[in-house]
C-alpha positions in Angstrom: -74.9 -35.5 -5.7 -73.5 -32.5 -7.3 -69.9 -31.7 -6.9 -69.1 -28.2 -5.6 -66.8 -26.2 -7.8 -64.4 -23.9 -6.2 -63.5 -20.8 -8.1 -59.7 -20.5 -8.8 -58.0 -18.1 -6.6 -56.4 -15.2 -8.4 -53.1 -13.8 -7.4 -53.4 -10.4 -5.8 -52.0 -7.8 -8.0 -48.9 -6.0 -6.7 -49.4 -2.5 -5.5 -48.5 0.0 -8.2 -46.6 2.1 -5.6 -44.2 -0.8 -4.8 -43.6 -1.5 -8.5 -42.9 2.1 -9.2 -40.4 2.4 -6.3 -38.6 -0.7 -7.6 -38.4 0.7 -11.1 -37.2 4.0 -9.7 -34.5 2.3 -7.7 -33.3 0.3 -10.7 -33.2 3.4 -12.8 -31.2 5.3 -10.1 -28.7 2.4 -9.9 -28.5 2.3 -13.7 -27.5 6.0 -13.7 -25.1 5.6 -10.8 -23.3 2.5 -11.9 -21.1 4.2 -14.5 -19.9 6.6 -11.8 -18.8 3.8 -9.4 -15.3 3.3 -10.9 -14.6 7.1 -10.6 -15.9 7.1 -7.1 -13.8 4.1 -6.1 -10.7 5.7 -7.6 -11.4 9.0 -5.7 -11.7 7.1 -2.4 -8.5 5.1 -3.0 -6.5 8.2 -4.1 -7.7 10.7 -1.5 -9.5 9.1 1.4 -7.3 6.1 2.1 -4.1 8.1 2.3 -5.9 10.5 4.7 -7.0 7.7 6.9 -3.4 6.4 7.0 -2.2 9.9 7.9 -4.7 10.1 10.8 -3.6 6.7 12.1 0.1 7.6 11.7 -0.4 10.9 13.6 -1.1 8.8 16.7 2.1 6.8 16.3 5.6 7.7 17.4 7.4 6.8 14.3 10.8 8.1 13.3 12.8 6.3 10.5 16.0 6.9 12.4 14.7 4.9 15.3 12.6 2.1 13.8 12.7 0.0 17.0 11.0 2.7 19.0 7.8 2.8 17.0 4.8 2.7 19.3 1.4 4.2 20.0 1.8 7.8 21.2 -1.7 9.1 21.7 -1.9 12.8 21.3 1.8 13.3 22.0 2.6 14.2 18.4 -0.1 16.9 18.4 1.2 18.3 21.7 4.8 18.3 20.3 3.7 20.1 17.2 1.8 22.8 19.0 4.6 23.3 21.5 7.4 23.4 19.0 8.7 26.9 18.5 9.4 26.2 14.8 5.8 25.0 14.3 4.3 28.0 16.1 6.4 30.3 13.9 5.2 28.4 10.9 1.6 28.9 12.0 2.2 32.6 12.4 3.9 32.8 9.0 1.0 30.9 7.4 -1.6 33.2 8.9 0.3 36.3 8.0 1.1 35.2 4.5 -2.5 34.0 3.8 -4.1 37.2 5.1 -1.7 39.5 3.3 -2.0 37.7 0.0 -5.8 37.5 0.2 -6.3 41.1 1.1 -3.9 42.5 -1.5 -5.2 40.2 -4.2 -8.8 41.2 -3.4 -8.0 44.9 -3.6 -6.1 44.6 -6.8 -8.7 42.2 -8.3 -11.5 44.6 -7.4 -9.6 47.5 -9.1 -8.9 45.5 -12.2 -12.5 44.2 -12.3 -13.8 47.7 -12.2 -11.6 48.7 -15.1 -12.4 45.6 -17.2 -16.1 46.1 -16.6 -16.0 49.2 -18.8 -16.3 49.0 -22.5 -13.2 49.7 -24.5 -11.5 48.5 -27.7 -9.8 45.1 -27.2 -11.4 44.3 -23.8 -11.7 40.6 -24.5 -8.0 40.4 -25.4 -7.0 42.3 -22.2 -9.3 40.0 -20.1 -7.5 36.9 -21.5 -4.1 38.4 -20.8 -5.1 39.3 -17.3 -6.1 35.7 -16.6 -2.8 34.2 -17.8 -0.9 34.4 -14.5 -3.4 32.2 -12.8 -2.9 29.5 -15.5 0.9 29.3 -15.0 2.2 26.3 -13.0 3.1 27.6 -9.5 6.7 26.4 -9.6 7.2 28.0 -13.0 5.8 31.3 -11.7 8.0 31.2 -8.6 11.1 30.5 -10.7 10.1 33.5 -12.9 10.0 35.8 -10.0 13.1 34.4 -8.3 15.4 34.7 -11.4 13.8 37.1 -13.9 12.6 39.7 -11.4 14.4 39.4 -8.0 17.9 38.5 -9.1 20.2 41.3 -8.0 22.6 40.9 -11.0 20.3 40.5 -14.0 16.8 40.8 -12.6 14.2 43.2 -13.9 13.8 45.2 -10.7 17.5 46.0 -10.4 17.5 46.7 -14.1 14.8 49.3 -13.6 16.8 50.9 -10.8 19.8 51.1 -13.0 17.7 52.7 -15.8 16.5 55.4 -13.4 19.6 56.1 -11.3 22.3 55.0 -13.7 25.6 53.5 -12.5 24.9 54.9 -8.9 21.8 52.7 -8.6 21.9 50.4 -5.5 22.1 46.6 -6.1 19.2 45.3 -4.0 19.0 41.7 -3.0 15.2 41.6 -2.9 14.9 38.0 -1.5 17.6 38.5 1.1 16.3 41.9 2.4 12.6 41.3 2.0 12.0 37.6 2.0 8.4 37.7 3.3 7.3 40.3 0.8 9.2 38.5 -2.0 7.1 35.4 -1.5 3.9 37.4 -0.9 4.1 39.4 -4.1 4.8 36.4 -6.2 1.7 34.7 -4.8 -0.3 37.9 -5.2 0.6 38.1 -8.8 -0.7 34.6 -9.5 -3.9 34.9 -7.4 -5.1 38.4 -8.4 -6.6 37.1 -11.6 -8.7 34.6 -9.6 -10.1 37.3 -7.5 -10.7 39.5 -10.5 -12.7 36.8 -12.3 -15.1 36.3 -9.4 -15.6 40.0 -8.8 -16.0 40.7 -12.5 -18.8 38.1 -12.6 -20.4 40.0 -9.7 -20.1 43.3 -11.5 -21.7 42.0 -14.6 -24.7 40.6 -12.6 -25.6 44.1 -11.3 -29.1 45.4 -12.2 -28.1 48.1 -14.7 -31.5 49.7 -14.7 -31.2 50.5 -11.0 -27.8 52.0 -11.6 -29.1 54.2 -14.4 -32.0 55.3 -12.2 -29.5 56.3 -9.5 -27.6 58.4 -12.1 -30.7 60.1 -13.2 -31.5 60.9 -9.6 -28.2 62.7 -9.3 -26.0 60.1 -7.6 -22.3 60.4 -8.4 -19.8 57.6 -9.2 -18.6 57.4 -5.6 -22.1 57.1 -4.2 -23.0 54.4 -6.7 -19.9 52.5 -5.8 -20.2 52.7 -2.1 -24.0 52.4 -1.8 -24.8 50.0 -4.6 -21.8 48.3 -6.1 -20.0 47.3 -2.9 -23.2 45.9 -1.2 -23.9 43.9 -4.3 -20.4 42.5 -4.4 -20.3 41.6 -0.7 -21.1 37.8 -1.2 -18.7 37.7 -4.2 -15.9 39.3 -2.1 -16.6 36.8 0.7 -16.5 33.9 -1.7 -13.3 35.0 -3.4 -11.6 35.7 0.0 -12.6 32.3 1.5 -11.7 30.3 -1.6 -8.4 32.1 -1.9 -7.7 31.4 1.8 -8.3 27.7 1.3 -5.7 27.5 -1.5 -3.1 30.0 -0.2 -2.9 28.4 3.3 -1.6 25.3 1.5 0.9 27.1 -0.6 4.3 25.3 -0.8 5.7 25.9 -4.2 6.6 29.6 -3.8 8.1 29.2 -0.3 10.2 26.2 -1.4 11.3 27.7 -4.7 12.0 31.3 -3.7 13.5 31.0 -0.2 13.7 27.2 0.5 11.9 28.0 3.7 14.8 30.1 5.0 14.9 33.7 6.2 11.8 33.1 8.4 9.4 32.3 5.6 8.8 28.6 6.4 5.0 28.1 6.6 3.1 25.0 7.8 3.3 23.1 4.5 7.0 23.6 4.4 7.3 22.6 8.1 5.5 19.3 7.2 7.9 18.8 4.3 10.9 19.4 6.4 9.7 17.2 9.3 8.9 14.4 6.9 11.8 14.4 4.5 14.6 15.9 6.6 13.8 14.7 10.1 12.0 11.5 8.9 9.6 11.9 11.7 6.5 10.5 10.1 4.3 10.8 13.2 5.0 14.5 13.7 4.6 15.3 10.0 1.3 13.4 10.0 0.0 15.3 13.1 0.9 18.6 11.5 -0.8 17.6 8.3 -4.0 16.7 10.2 -3.9 20.1 11.9 -3.6 21.8 8.5 -6.5 19.7 7.1 -8.7 20.6 10.1 -8.1 24.3 9.7 -8.7 24.1 6.0 -12.0 22.2 6.5 -13.2 24.9 8.9 -12.5 27.5 6.2 -14.0 25.3 3.5 -17.2 24.9 5.6 -17.6 28.7 5.8 -16.9 29.0 2.1 -19.5 26.4 1.2 -22.1 28.2 3.3 -21.2 31.4 1.5 -21.7 29.7 -1.9 -25.0 28.3 -0.9 -26.2 31.7 0.3 -25.0 33.2 -2.9 -27.0 30.7 -5.0 -30.1 31.3 -2.9 -29.9 35.1 -3.5 -29.4 34.5 -7.2 -32.4 32.2 -7.4 -34.8 34.8 -5.9 
């Protein structure tokens, strides 16, 4: 009687696709793991305080009345939007942001057109033009407040004395023109930012098309209006939107030059005053959330502009 031998069963080989996916996942995690400490730090430093701010914005919490702390719903947001000081701060913020962005764009475009030309020492001039943007905002505000605006020893009144002599009027620039005093100080610092973006757009122009237009008889104004400006449109939009995101949060110049007085208090200064002077943490948090929401709307538009710019460049 012969014994039947059974063939040993072989283990089915693993599919190559599954093994490849596992190797790819392990490789992805190997590349991502070194970034985890930085990601965790960013979440702790930025996201957790924002979550706390959102929670606090729904709480009635004033340090002067600690026993009255309670859940307030949307009362803080209603109070902020109905407060005359807050509404005035919103108007000042919008006016200051629009004026700074528009004037900075116009000056940045003019300077970019000049620096796009070839002349001796162009690289040195470009470096010097960028310098105001690199100065700490508080230091720049102090420079304008004391070295330029001061009615006794400031540069502007010194120029008036140099032109009109002893009969020159002594102008208190901050007292008489507080809004413009803050605006021009911010414009001086943000014009180089606009100039850099627009200069990059000018240098990306197809020069062969410009030369062909000159050969066909187009003058400088026609080239600028029909070719240069349409080409710079996405760069102008990008500069304007990014400038709006940063200028709407400006606090240093308002606090340093006018201390929020003379009708120049914007939303960031209103938040500072509500938090540190009135010690109303709920109202300050609600105002902060409103500013963040408005900034996120502008940032979304800015990102879409950036993506459309990249798509046009990749064509």
